[in-house]
Structures are given as structure tokens and as C-alpha cells.
N, C-alpha and C positions, 0 to 999 in steps of 0.2 A: 644334222649327221654331218659335220663337217669331213668327211671323206669323201662323198660324194660331190664336191661339188667342185665344177666342171673350171680346170687347167687358163692363165692366159696365155695366150698364142706365145711363143719364143723369140726374137727379133733376126737371130743368125737361124742360117738356113743347117736341112738336119744334119749333114755333116759333118760344119761348124764343129768345136770342140766350145764344149760348154761351162759356162763359168758357175765356178764352186767357193760360199765363203763356210767355214768354219768354222764356228764356236764354239774352241773347249779344245785345242785341232792337238794339247800334249797331252790329254786322259784318254782312256782307253777308248772309245766312240773316236777320237778324234786319231789318234795314232789308226786304229782301223780303218778310217775311213783313207785313209792317205797312202794306207799300203795296195788299196784297191786301187788309186787314184793313177799312183804309180807303178802299175800296172796296165792300163790303159792312156789312149791317145785320146777320149774321148772328154779329157778334162783339162781346164785350165782353172790356174789358183787365183782366184781376186785377193784375199785376205782371210789369214789366220790370227785368232785371240785364247793367250794362257792368262794363269789366276798370275800366278809368278815365276814359272819357267823360265827363264829366259833365253839358257843354254841351249836346252832344248827347240821353245819355239824360233829359234835363230836360226836352227837344223835345218828346222823345218821351210823356215820360209828364202832361204838359200837352193836348199835343193830343187822348191817347188817354182822358183820366182815369183811371186808374192808381193802385190803391188801395195798389201799396208801387212805390218803384225802388229800389234797392241797384247800387251799386256797390263790387267788389269790393278796391279798397285803401283801405283807415280813411281813410288819409292825407287820400282825396278826401270823405271825410263832410262835414264843413264848409257844400265851396263846392254841393254834394247841396240839402244844410239851405237852404242859402241859396237857393238856386234855386228850389225847391219851397216856399216859404215862401207861404202862402195860398192854395195852388190846391186845397188838401184829401187829397196825394198822400202821404203817410209815406218819409221818407227810411228809406237804410239803409246797415252797409257791414260788409265782410268776409264771411266764407266761412261762416261762422253764417247770415248773414240771408239770403244765397242758397241755401242750403240751406231755410231756411224760408219762401224766396218759392217755390221748388219744390213746397212743400206746402201750398196753402193752401185744396184743392180745384179747381181748375181743370178745366174740363170735359179740358182738351185744354197741356200744355205743349211747345214748341216745344223743342229739342236744341238749341243752336246757339255753343254755348260752344266754345273751339277747343283740343284738349290738355285731356292728361286732368287740368285742370284743372275740365273739367267733372264727372267722373264720379261724385263723392260725391250732387251735385247732382241731377241726372241719375237715377240711381237710388234716389235719397230720393223721385222724380215717381213711377213703379212703385208703391209704398204709397200714391199720393192724389189720382192721374188715370186717366180712362176709356183716355184716348187718348197715348203720346207720340210725337210726333214730333221722330224723331233726325237730323240731321244730324251729332253728332260719332260720325266715326266709331269716334273712339279708345275710349270707353265699351266696344265691341264687340271692339276688340281686346286690348283688358287684358281686359275682363271681360266677355266673351259667355256664357258659359254659365253666371256669377252671375244675369247681367241676364235670360236666357232663365228658369232658374231664377223667379226671383222676377216675371219676367210670365205665369207660370202659376203659383206661388202666390199673385196680387194678381188674375189675370184681366186687369190692365191691355192692351191690345193696342199694341204696336210698329208704328211706320208709317216706312218709310223713305225718307227724305227727299234722300237724294244723287242725284244724273240717275240713275247706274249700275242703284241696286238699287231704284230705282222704278219704273225701268224691269221688269224679271223682276221685282220685285210686279207690275202691270197685266196680264202674260201668261203666269205663271205659273202653271200647273192643278193648283192649291192640295188638289184633290182624288184627283187622278191622277195623284199624286207617284213610280209605279214610272215611267211613261211616260217620263220625263223625260231624258233622258242624257246633257248636258252646259248650264252652266248660261255663258255668252257675257258679258263685259263688254268691251264697249267704250272705247278709251281715243286719246285723242285725239298722245300723240305728242310733245305738251308743245314750245314754244320749240325746243329744242334734236332731233327728232325726225332732221334730214336731215345734224347735225352728225358730227364725225368726235371724237374719243375728244380727238383732241391741239387741235383747236379747243374743243373746252369746255372740256379744262383750264385756257383765258383765260378764262372766261365771262367777263363781271360780275356783279353783280347786278341789276343793267337788263335786261339781256339773259336772268335767270332768271325776271325777274316776268313776262315781257312776251311774258304768256299767247296761244296765236292765234286762241281763240274763246274763252271763257269771258271773264270780271272777278273778279275774287278777293280775300280777306288775302294777303297774303305771305306767311303760311307756307303753306298750301293752293297757292300757284302755286310758292313749289320743289318743295312733295312732287310738285309733278306735274310738273318740271321733271326729277326724278327717275327719275321710274317711283312716289317710296313710293308716290306717293297713290294710285295702282292694288293696291302690294301690301297695303295695310294697306286697303281694299276688297275685295281678294281675305279676306283674313282676318274682315273684315263677312261676306260674303256669305256664310260657315261657315257663321256666331251663326246670321245671320238667315231661312235656307232648310233647315241643314240637308240638306249638300249637303260632300262631302267633298274633299279637294286634287284627286285624280286628276278632278273632273264641275265645277271649272273650268276658266276659257281667260281669258286675257286677247287681244283683235285690237284691233291700232293700228287708227283708224281717224280720218284728220285735219279730217275737214268736222265731226264730232261730233254729225254727224246723225240717228243710229242711235246708241240708250244703252246699249241692252245685247238682248239673244239667248234665247232661250228653244233650245235643240236636243234632238225629242222623238226616240222610238227606231220611230219609223215614217220617217221621211227627215224630215218637219216641222218650220220653226225659224221663230217665230216673235220680232215683235222689235215694237219701239217706238221712233218716231221722234217727230222735233222740231226747232223751232232750241233750240238751246245759251241758254234762259234761265231761272235755275233757277225762279220766278215759278210755272215750270209742275208740279215733283216739288212747289213747297211746298203748290198747289191740289190736286193730287192727293190730301195728305195733311192737309189743310187739312178736305175736302168730301167726303174718305171715308166711307159707299161709292157717294155721289153725283158728280157733277161740280158746276165753277163755273167762269163765265167767269176770264180771265186775262188780259191784257192784251197776250200776246205776240205775236210777228210770227207770221201764218200759214203755216207753208210751202207751200212754191212748191218741187216735186221737178222739175216743167222747171226753170225758172227756174238749179236749182242743174247740175241737168243729170248728175254724174256723182259717185256714190260711190265712194269707193276702198279698198283694207283690205290688211290687212299683217302679220305677223307677228309676234310682242315680240321686240326682242334683248335676251335677261338678260342677254349679254356686255356689250351697250354701254352698256344700265341696271343695273347689280349686283344693284341696290335692288330691284326687281323679286324677283331669286331668293330675295337676303334674305329677304321679310315669305314667299317659299313654303318654305323651310326652317322659317321660325319657325314655320308652320302645320305644319307633317310635327310639327314638335320639340313643340310644346304644355307644359304648363307653366309655368316662368316665361319661355319666349324670344318670343310675342306684347308678354308689357310690358318688356321690353328693348329689344327690336327700336322700340318706340312711344318708351320714355324717350329711349333713343340719338339719334333721331332729332328728336326735338324739340331735344336737346340739341346734335344736330353745326348742324340749318336756324336756331337762334338766332344759333352762334358765324359759321354764313354770314353773315348779314343782317347781325350787328353789323361784319364783314369781319374776321373771326380767324384763319377758312380760306378755303380755295379751294374754286369748285363740287364735283371729283372728291373732295373731300378727306370730302362728308357721309360716303358710301355704305362709303367707308374708316373711317369713323369709328365706324360704326354695326355696319361685318362686324370692329374691333376688340371693341368691344365686349361681343358678344356670344363670342366666343372667351373671352374674359379672364372673363365672366361664369358660362359653361358650367362648369368648374372654382370659383367662388364659391360661386353661387348651386343649381349642380347643376339637374334638372328640378323640384322645387319642387311641393308640393301650395300652392294656391288654392282658402281657402276662402272665404272673406270678403275684404271691402271692404276691409276694411283690413290684409289681405294684399297685396290688389294692392297699394294705396298704402305697403304699404311695397317690395314688391321693385321700382316707378319709383321710389320715391325711391334703391334700392340703385342701380337702372339707370347714376339720373342722377350718382351718383356715383363709377361706373366709367366712366363716359362723359366725363367732366371730367376724370378723371385718365390716359385714354387723349390728350382735345389735349391739358396739359400737357405728356405725355408726346413727343407731336408738336412740339409746340412745344421743349422743348428739342433734338429730335434737328436741330430746324427749323435751331435757333440755336448749336448746333455747326459742322451744315455752312455756316450766312455767317459763323463765324468766321473 
């Protein structure tokens, strides 16, 4: 179980500022992390990375005095170097530079890169940072066993940043695991919780992005709408907390106040509650094993009045069932699940497929990959990335086939 690995001791004194690198600093997780860093004198920023948002990255690097700023898109290097000229911050670009950023010996690396694109740099951080705060769930979905093994080898501690996994981390009795009966992840149900399947068939991109409680990036917002996000979180929880599929449950909780629960064999159920604000789980990771102030709205249960819960509907939201199936199958299945979902969500965001086509594409890709890739042995990050590439290729073939079929029907 990753979360109980003892951390390596830091090299600096207890009161000295700790060094932090943020992978994906211009996204939601990165900006919220920097908001907390800005309010504290406990952190010194080492490196910041972004995909292609040069303007925001350069502004962050200047404000926080970062040693290194990296943009993933090599074509954006010139703009970044120009924006940082004379600042003392070194500019770099490309995948190798992002891996370098994760390897600069920070006390903590915050992994906020979305999707499989963050796997290599996040994995590299385990050998160079005592703590890895992980908001990139795809890393554990695709390579959870490898991350667990590397954390044990290096002594790095994985600190979950997803609100659900942070909640579990806070209420799980790590010293008495045999007393745990079930881990229960809550889900808001997304924007389509009360929609019919026929209504979802006509859902627009704006509809899918309109999450009722959380402010998130486009990809994770769509994942929440399909409930694939919750399926990925089940696989993540399996690796983080060492529990099987039969010990995991999803409970729909529209108010997003109870972030997750742990049920014990004595009948007790412990929950972590809070307003839906990502700065709380980020603050838990930054300050662990202590606590730090976060500028979030205090929870007022009397004002909220009512908390409601309902069972998850895997027929209406098949992505959740697909994720559970991939968790049970193991091997290459979770990697293909994640790869196909990223391809399908990208196609939906681009207007090439409808909302219900996302889960259908993932299902067809898993079926096709089962015959072509088999169960497969995953022994290295290179194996993960090769399987990811193969899964994406198959998903693109599935999408092309669906397009040809629709074209013939419309002829």
C-alpha cells in the first residue's frame, strides 16, 4: 500500500522553507497550489511546468522566483525565453525538460499534469523528492503497481490530492487495516445526474462542462459528466490503499460535502466533510503531517440543511462499469481504458462525436484491445507508454469506423 511508506528525511532544518516543484502549474491544481504557497512563507518554488500557456507560466515564474520554467510545446520555447529574459529563471521546453524539472531535488513535487502525458515526469519524481503530491490520477490508473514499487524502493511518500482520496487518507486507520470493511468514494453525479439517456444523447459540450459544484478543467469536467472520473478514482484507490474491487463502493452525493467515507467492521463509518474547494486537499498534502490554514469557506451544516445520497447507476453511466471491469481484468486493461477515454474525450471536446459516444468508444476499444494486446505483462514505464500508444491507436480506429458507419447511414 503506497500511502504508508515512510518518507525520506529532508535535508533542511525544520523551519527552513521547503522546496516545491509544480508539474502543470497553469492548470486548476497548479494555480490553487500557488495560491496557498503565496499565502505562506513555508515554500520556495523550484520549477514550474505548463503545456503551452506561456503567458501564465512566465507570470508565475516571475512572481515566485522559480529556478526553472518549462513549456511542453517546443514551439513555444522562444516566447517563454523572451518573457523570462533577465529574470534569473531558466527557460526550457519539451518532454525531457519536464522530466528534468521533476528531478531537481525539491522536497515535494506536485503532480498536476492531466492525463497520461504526466506519467514519465511524475514517476521520475519518486527518485528525487521525499514527497509526491499526486493529482494526476491517470498515473496510478495506468501504472499504479509500478508507482507503488518505486515508492517502496526510494522511500518517497505518495500524498493523494484528489478530494476523495485525500478524504480517505485522513480517516483511514493505517495501523489497523484489518478493521476496514469498505472504502466509499462519493460522486456528485455530475451535470447529468437527473437527465435521461435520451436527453444525454443530445447533450452539448456546454452542458457537459457545467459541473454543479466544482470548477475544473475541460477534460476532468467531461470525465465527471460520464462518471469515468469516478471509475478512474476507484482504480486509483485500489493502488493507493491496497484494497480490492469488492472493498470499494461509489455513492452519489449531489452536495459534494462528504468527500469520501471509510466503513469499519464494528459498524462505524468515518467521513471527511468540507466545502467543495480543491485548496483543502492541496493544503492537507502541503502541510502533512501537520495542518495549515486555507482560505476556504467554513462548512456550515445548519445552512446546508440536508445531505442526500443515492446509489450509482452503472446502466445510465456505463463508464463506471467499464472502469470496474478494467480493474478486475488488470494487466493492460486499465491502461487501454484510460487511453481510449482520453482519445474519446478529446474527440467530444472537438465536436467530432456525441456525449454518449465517449463510453461507447471506450467499450469498443477495450473489446478490440483484448484480442490484440491480451492481458499483457506490464513491467516498466516503457511498457505502460507502449500500451498507451497502442490503446490510443485502437481507439482512433474505432472512432474512424464509427465515422464511416455514420457517413454511410447519412448517405
